C-alpha positions as CSV (number, residue, x, y, z in Angstrom):
1,N,-117.9,-70.0,80.5
2,H,-115.8,-68.1,83.0
3,S,-112.7,-70.3,82.3
4,Q,-112.5,-69.0,78.7
5,V,-112.7,-65.3,79.6
6,S,-109.9,-63.0,79.1
7,R,-109.4,-59.4,79.4
8,V,-107.1,-56.9,77.4
9,P,-106.4,-53.4,78.7
10,V,-106.8,-50.9,76.0
11,A,-105.2,-47.3,76.3
12,I,-106.7,-44.4,74.8
13,K,-104.6,-41.2,74.3
14,V,-106.7,-38.1,73.9
15,L,-105.1,-35.1,72.3
16,D,-106.9,-31.8,72.5
17,V,-106.1,-28.2,72.3
18,N,-109.3,-26.8,73.5
19,D,-110.2,-26.2,77.2
20,N,-112.7,-29.3,77.3
21,A,-111.1,-32.7,76.3
22,P,-113.2,-34.8,74.1
23,E,-114.9,-37.9,75.9
24,F,-116.7,-41.0,74.9
25,A,-120.3,-40.4,74.5
26,S,-120.9,-43.5,76.9
27,E,-118.8,-46.1,78.6
28,H,-117.9,-49.0,76.5
29,E,-117.1,-52.7,77.3
30,A,-116.7,-54.9,74.2
31,F,-117.1,-58.7,74.2
32,L,-116.0,-61.1,71.4
33,C,-117.3,-64.7,71.2
34,E,-114.9,-67.4,70.2
35,N,-117.0,-68.0,67.1
36,G,-116.5,-64.4,65.9
37,K,-115.9,-64.0,62.2
38,P,-113.0,-62.0,60.6
39,G,-114.1,-58.5,59.8
40,Q,-117.0,-58.5,62.4
41,V,-117.7,-55.3,64.1
42,I,-116.8,-55.6,67.7
43,Q,-117.6,-52.1,69.0
44,I,-118.7,-48.8,67.6
45,V,-117.5,-45.8,69.6
46,S,-118.5,-42.2,69.4
47,A,-117.2,-39.1,71.2
48,I,-118.4,-35.7,72.2
49,D,-116.7,-32.5,72.9
50,R,-118.2,-29.9,75.2
51,D,-116.5,-27.0,73.5
52,D,-118.6,-25.0,71.0
53,P,-118.0,-26.3,67.6
54,K,-117.0,-23.7,65.0
55,N,-117.5,-26.0,62.1
56,G,-119.0,-29.0,63.8
57,H,-116.8,-31.6,65.7
58,Y,-114.7,-34.2,63.9
59,F,-112.9,-37.0,65.7
60,L,-110.2,-39.2,64.2
61,Y,-109.6,-42.6,65.7
62,S,-106.4,-44.5,65.1
63,L,-104.3,-47.4,66.4
64,L,-100.9,-46.7,68.0
65,P,-98.1,-46.9,65.5
66,E,-96.8,-50.4,67.0
67,M,-100.4,-51.7,66.5
68,V,-101.1,-50.5,62.9
69,N,-99.8,-53.9,61.5
70,N,-101.6,-56.1,64.0
71,P,-104.0,-58.3,61.9
72,N,-106.4,-58.6,64.9
73,F,-107.4,-55.2,65.2
74,T,-108.5,-52.5,62.8
75,I,-110.4,-49.2,63.0
76,K,-112.8,-48.1,60.4
77,K,-114.3,-45.0,59.6
78,N,-118.2,-45.1,60.0
79,E,-119.5,-43.6,56.8
80,G,-122.9,-42.1,57.6
Protein backbone atom coordinates (compact mmCIF):
# COMPACT_ATOMS: atom_id res chain seq x y z
CA ASN A 1 0.00 0.00 0.00
CA HIS A 2 1.85 3.09 -1.25
CA SER A 3 0.00 5.39 1.18
CA GLN A 4 1.78 3.61 4.05
CA VAL A 5 5.28 3.80 2.62
CA SER A 6 7.85 6.04 4.27
CA ARG A 7 11.51 6.63 3.61
CA VAL A 8 14.30 7.40 6.05
CA PRO A 9 17.67 8.69 4.85
CA VAL A 10 20.64 6.99 6.46
CA ALA A 11 24.08 8.63 6.35
CA ILE A 12 27.13 6.40 6.56
CA LYS A 13 30.49 7.95 7.37
CA VAL A 14 33.47 5.92 6.17
CA LEU A 15 36.79 6.44 7.92
CA ASP A 16 39.83 4.94 6.21
CA VAL A 17 43.54 5.70 6.22
CA ASN A 18 44.39 3.59 3.16
CA ASP A 19 44.39 4.67 -0.46
CA ASN A 20 41.15 2.77 -1.23
CA ALA A 21 38.13 3.48 0.90
CA PRO A 22 36.00 0.54 2.02
CA GLU A 23 32.74 0.15 0.16
CA PHE A 24 29.64 -1.95 0.55
CA ALA A 25 29.88 -5.30 -1.22
CA SER A 26 26.53 -4.56 -2.89
CA GLU A 27 23.90 -1.84 -2.87
CA HIS A 28 21.33 -2.14 -0.10
CA GLU A 29 17.75 -1.04 0.22
CA ALA A 30 15.96 -2.34 3.30
CA PHE A 31 12.23 -2.79 3.74
CA LEU A 32 10.36 -3.31 6.99
CA CYS A 33 6.75 -4.47 7.11
CA GLU A 34 4.37 -3.03 9.67
CA ASN A 35 4.05 -6.44 11.31
CA GLY A 36 7.81 -6.71 11.90
CA LYS A 37 8.79 -8.15 15.26
CA PRO A 38 11.14 -6.50 17.79
CA GLY A 39 14.65 -7.82 17.30
CA GLN A 40 13.92 -8.87 13.72
CA VAL A 41 16.90 -8.61 11.36
CA ILE A 42 16.14 -5.92 8.79
CA GLN A 43 19.36 -5.85 6.79
CA ILE A 44 22.72 -7.60 6.76
CA VAL A 45 25.52 -5.55 5.25
CA SER A 46 29.06 -6.42 4.29
CA ALA A 47 31.93 -4.35 3.01
CA ILE A 48 35.04 -4.84 0.92
CA ASP A 49 38.33 -2.98 0.80
CA ARG A 50 40.40 -3.12 -2.37
CA ASP A 51 43.63 -2.55 -0.43
CA ASP A 52 45.80 -5.61 0.08
CA PRO A 53 45.01 -7.00 3.53
CA LYS A 54 48.00 -7.56 5.79
CA ASN A 55 46.03 -9.53 8.36
CA GLY A 56 42.69 -9.69 6.59
CA HIS A 57 40.10 -6.95 6.62
CA TYR A 58 38.04 -6.09 9.66
CA PHE A 59 35.12 -3.69 9.55
CA LEU A 60 33.39 -2.10 12.53
CA TYR A 61 29.87 -0.77 12.11
CA SER A 62 28.38 1.59 14.69
CA LEU A 63 25.56 4.05 15.13
CA LEU A 64 26.21 7.75 15.49
CA PRO A 65 26.58 8.80 19.15
CA GLU A 66 23.20 10.54 19.10
CA MET A 67 21.57 7.32 17.84
CA VAL A 68 23.17 4.87 20.32
CA ASN A 69 20.25 5.07 22.77
CA ASN A 70 17.56 4.95 20.08
CA PRO A 71 15.45 1.86 20.88
CA ASN A 72 14.34 1.50 17.26
CA PHE A 73 17.74 0.67 15.73
CA THR A 74 20.61 -1.53 16.83
CA ILE A 75 23.68 -2.96 15.16
CA LYS A 76 24.85 -6.43 16.05
CA LYS A 77 28.08 -8.14 15.08
CA ASN A 78 27.53 -11.15 12.87
CA GLU A 79 29.41 -13.98 14.55
CA GLY A 80 30.38 -16.44 11.82
